[in-house]
N, C-alpha and C positions, 0 to 999 in steps of 0.2 A: 495222462488219462483222461485230461479235458481235451487235448488232440487228435488221441484215438478215438474217444467219442464223437467229435467232429467230424474224421474220416467215415467213420461206421453211419453217419446221419442220424445220430441222436442228439444232436446238438445244430443248431442252425445260425452260428454266430456268423453276422455278415462280414466285421472287421478281419475274421481270419480268411476270408475269401477276397479281401482287396488286392488288386495289382495296379502296378505303377509302370508304363512305359514312356520311354523316350522317345517322341517323333520328331525325325529330322526331316528337312525340307529336301527335298527329292534332288532339287539343281544344286545343293552344297555340297552333296555325301563325296563328289569325286575330287577332292582336293586333298593331300599333302598330310595337313593339318589333321584330320580326321583320322588318319591312318597312324598317325604318331599320337594321338590320343588313346584309341584301340591299345597300340602296343605297349603304350605306359600302364595300361590298367592290366592288360595280361601279365606286366612282367611284376607288378605288384602284386598279382594274386599269387606269381609262381615263385618271388622271393623267397618265403620263408620253405617252400617245398625245397627247393634248388639249393639254397644256400648253402647249408648245413653240410649236406653231400658234398657238392662242388668244393667246396673251401677242406675238407678231407680229402678229396682227391688231389688237389694242387698241393696240399703239404705233403701230400705222400710221394706226387710228382717230382715235387722240388727236390726230396731227398735219396732219390735214387740214383743209381750210380753214373748210369747217362742219361743224356738229353731224350734218347731216341728211347728209352726205356719210359719215361716220363710221358713223351708224347704218345706213345703206346698206350699208356693208362688214359689219357685224357680222350683220346682216338675212341676208345672203347666207352669209355662215359659220354660220349656224344652220341655212341652209336645207341645205347640203351635210353638214353632221352629222347633220339628223334624218331626211333623204329615203331615206338609205341604211337605216336602221332599218324606216322605212313599207314600202317595197319588198322587205326580206328579212322581215318577217312577214306579207306578203301571199306573198310566193312559198313560205313555210312552210306554211302553210293549204291552198294549192293545189297540193303535191307531197309529200304525204304517200304516193299511189299510187307513185310513181316511186321514193320511196326504199324503198317494199315491193319493188318489182322487182329495185331494185341489193340488197338483202340475201341473193339468193339468189346475188351472184358477189363476196361477200365473199371466201370462202377463196379465192378463185383470184387475187382481187386483191392480196390481202394476200402470197401468194406471189412474185408478179410483183413488187411493191412492196418483198419482201424482199432479191429478188436485183438490183433495181436499188440498193437500197443498199448491198450488198456490190459491186458494179460501180462506184460512186461512192467507195467506201471504198478500192478496190483503187486507182484513179486517182487520188485522195487522198495515197495511201500511197506511191505510185512517183512522181510529180511531174507526172504526165502530164496532170492539172487545171490546171495552171498553163499548160501548153502549148496546152491545147482553149482556156482564156478569153484566150490573149494571139490565138490563131487567129481568135477570134469575135469581140473587141474591133476586128479590122479593119473587120467586118460593120456597125457600129453606124451606126445612123441619124443620131446626133447628132454634130456635129462641134465642135471646141473651136478 
């Protein structure tokens, strides 16, 4: 609720608004070592997300009847992992105009999102969120 009130503009805590940036010298940015560091950081962030799924696919591919079926499974896994990145890269290059238009609405969206966070905090604190979740779970499309 405190974060919501901060976003809504009620509180003005300066330590919530801090930001830390790394500044790299321009003359040193074009070497292989920096690329390796960025790749290692990316891999570290993605390992928990990809590891479980990849290990399951590898176990499944290893237990198939032929090597080609296993290769087929791994090929589809690679497509499923790579295609979203390609789509996002295309969307980013084509959506810069849309992002610029959304930027003028950011202050209002911040206030709205702040009050939604406060409302959700009140619902959690009073225990009403559990009741809402129980009510909504009866409308699930999945049946067990």
